[in-house]
N, C-alpha and C positions, 0 to 999 in steps of 0.2 A: 218626192222622197219624204220619208217620215221625219218629223222634227226631232232635233236633238233634245235631251232632257233639259239642257240649260237654255234652250231657245235660240242659240246662236246658229241659225241655219246657214246664213251667208258665210260665216267663218268656217263652218264645217264643210261647206261646198268648196270653199277656196283652198282647203287643205286636203281634200279628198284624193285618194290615190287613183291615178288614171288606170291602174291595173284591175280595179274592181268595177263590176257592173252595178246598176242601181240597187238590185236586190241585196248584193253583198255589202254595199255601203249602208243600207238599212240595217242589216244584221250587225255590222260594226257599231253603228250608232246606238242600237238597242243595248249593247253590252258595254258601252262607255260608262265610266264612273261619273255620276253627276257632280257638279260643282257644289261647294259648301252652301252657296246661296240657294240652290235647288233643295238641298236637304233641309235647310232652315225653313223654306216655304212649306215643305211637306209637313214638318213638325208643327209649324205655326198653324196650318190649316187643321191639323188634328186638335190643337188647342182651341181654335175657333169653334169647331164642331162640339167640343166638350162644353164650352161656355154657352152654346145655344141649346143644350139639352135641358129638358124640364127637371126641376128638383127631384121629383119622384123617380124619374129614370136614373138620375145620378145616384140616388139613395139605394135603389135595388141593385144596381150594377156594383156599387162600392161594397154593399153588404155581401154580395156574392164573392167579391175579391177577398174580403177579410176571411170568409169561410174557406176559400180555396187555399189561402196561404197557410192554413192549418196543416195541410198535407206536407209542407216542408218539415214541420216539427215532427209529425208522425213518421214520415218516411226516414228521416235522419235517425230517429230513435230505433226504428226497426232494423236498419242497416247496421248501426253501431252495436246493437245488442246481439245480432246474429254473427257478425264478422269478428268483432274484437271485444268480447265480454270482459268487463273489468278494466279495460284500458282507459286512462284518463285523457281528457282533452278531445278535440274534434279530430276524427281520423280522416284519412284521405278518402276512404270508401264511404264512410258515414256522411261526409260533407256533400256527396253527390245527391243525397236525399233532399238537401236544402233547395236544390234547383227546381224540384217538382212543382211547388206552389207557384213560382214565378212563371214557369212554362204554361201552366193552366191559365193564369191571369192574363199574361201578355198575348198569347195566341188566342185566348177566348175573348179578347177585347173587353175585359172587365176593368172597372175604374180603380186604379191603385194610386194612393196619395203620392208616393215618391215619383211616379211617372208624371203626375200632374205638375210637380214643381218645375219641370222643364216645359212641357207642352203648353201649359196655360200662361207661363210667364212671358213667352215670346209674343203673343198678342198684346200683352201689357207694354212690353218694351217697344213694340212697333207703333202702337196707337198713342201711347203716352197720354191717356185721359183718365179722369177719375171714374167714369162709368165702367170702363174695362177693368180697372183695378178693383172696384167694388164687386164686379161679377166674378173675378178670379178669387177674391177672398171668400165669397159665398160658396163657390165650388169647393175650395180647399176645406172649408169647415164641414160641409156636407159629406164629402168623401172621407175625410179623416175620421169623423164620428162614426160613420157607417162601417168603414174598414175596421175600426177598433171594436165595434159591437160584434162584427162577424168573428173576430179573433176570440173574443170572450165566449161566444156561443160554441165555437169549436173546442176551446179549452174546457168548457163545461162537459162536452161529450167525452173528452179524454179523462176528465176527473171523475166521471161516474163509476161507481164500484161494480164493475163487471169483470168476468174472468179474463177477457181480452185486455182491458186497460190495466188491471192489476198486474198482469204479467209484464207489461211494458213500463209500469210505474217507476221502478228504480232508474231506468235509463232516461225516461222523460224528466224525472226530477233532476238528474245529473245535468242534462242539457239545459233545463230551465234555470238552474243556478247561474249559468253563464250570463244571463240578462242582468244580474245584480252584481256581477263579479268585479266591477271597476268603479272608481270614483267619478264624480261629475265631469271633471275635465277630460279624463281618459275616455269615458263613454262618448262625450261630445266629439272628440277627435276621431274615434272609430266610426261614429255615425256620419261624420263629415265625409270620410273616405267612402263609406257605403253609399251615401247619397250621390256622390260624385260618380261612382261606377254605374249605379242604376240609371242616372240621367244620361251618362255616356251610352248606355245600352239603347236608350230611346233614340239617341242621335244616330247611332250606327244602323238601326233596323231598317230605315228607308232604303239603304244601299245594300242590305243583306241578301235580298232575293231568297234563294233556297237555303241559305246559311243562317236564317233567322233563329232556328232552334239551337244551333251551335253557339251563336253569339249569346243568347239568353243563358244557356247552360254554362258556358265558360265564365262569363262575368259574375254570375250569381255563385258559381263554385268558388271563385276568388274571394267573394264576400264571406262565404262560410269558412273556408280554410284559413283565412287571415283573422278570423274571429271578430269581424266588423259587426256593427250594430245597425239593424234595420227596424224601423219603428213598427211596421206591421207584422213582419215575420217574427220579430222578437216579442211582440205583444202576446202572441199565443203562448210562448214559453213563460213569460213573466206572469200572465194571467193564470196559467196552470198552477204555478206555485201558490198564488193567492188562494185559489179555490181548494187546493190541497191543505191549506193552513200552514204552509211553510214560508209565507211572506205576507205582508199586510198591504192595504190599499195605499197607505202613505209611501211605502217603499216603492210600490209600482209607479206612483205619480212622480216622486222626486228622484229616485235612484235610476229608474229606467225611462219613463215616458218623457220627462222634461229634457234631459240631455240628449236623448236619441232623436227626438223630434227636432230640437234645435240643430243638431249636427246634420241630419238629413236635409233640412231646408237650406242650410248654408252650402252643403255640397251640391245640391240640385240647382239652386237658383244662382248663387254667386259664382261657383267654380265652373259650372257648365253653361247655364243659361246666359249669364252676363258676358262671359268670355267668348262663347261661340257667337253670340249676337254682335259683340264688338268687332269680331274678326271679319264679319261680312257687312257691317253697317256702311262702310265707304262705298261698296258696290250698290247697296240699296239707294244711297243718296245719288249715286251716279246715274241711276235709271229713272230718277224723278225728273 
C-alpha cells in the first residue's frame, strides 16, 4: 500500500476501515490532508533548493519575477479605467488585476522576494548555523535587487510616451500615488499584513493541489482590496511616478521602499516563518 504523506504507515494501517480494499485505501490516503510537519518539510525543501541555486540563476529568475509583477499594475489600471472611470480608491473589479502578476510569478516558479522570506528562513531555523544564515542573506540580497530592477524596467515601459501608455497614464498615476499615501508607521503596518498573507500563501500551496490558482488569486486579491503594501508589486507603481517626474528618488526610498520592505520581512519571517516553525518543532525533536 502507498505510504501516507506524513509517513505514519503503521498508524494508517491500524485505523484503516475494514470495508475498503487496498486500492480504495490508497485513494483515501492520497486525498488525506498532510500534517503541518509535512508541509513544513515541503516548504523547507523548496528553500534548500533555492539556497543551492547559482547566483546567476537566482538573478535571472528574480529579474523575470520583477518584470512579471508589472502586469499587476498594468492590469489593475486597465480594469479600473474601463469599468469605473473617475472613481477614487481601489475598486472591487480593479483589484482583480492585482492578482495577475502573482499568478505568473508563483505558477511560473520565478523567484519572488516575499516568497523567499518564508521558504529560505525554514532551513535557517532548522540548521541554526552561520553558513546557512549567510547563504540566506546572499539569496535575499540578490533576489531583492533583481526584483526591484525588473520593476523599474517595467515602469520604464509604461512611462514611455506612446499612445497606449498615455491613454492609461491618468489611472496609472492615480494608482501609483497609493504607494506614497501613508506615513512610515502606517505603511510598515500595511506591509506587515501583506507579508503575512503572501507567506501564508506559500504555506498553503503544498496542500492546494488543483486549487493553487484560487489560493493565489484570493489572498493577493485581499492584499489589493485592503490597500496593503507589497514591496515588489508596489515598486512598479512607485517607480512609475518617479519616472514620470511626480515623485523623487528620496521619496521612493524613504516613503515607500524602507517601510514596505521592513513590514514585508516582519510579516513573512516573524509572523509566519517563526510561528509555523515553532508549532511543529516539538514534533521535529521527537523524531530525532
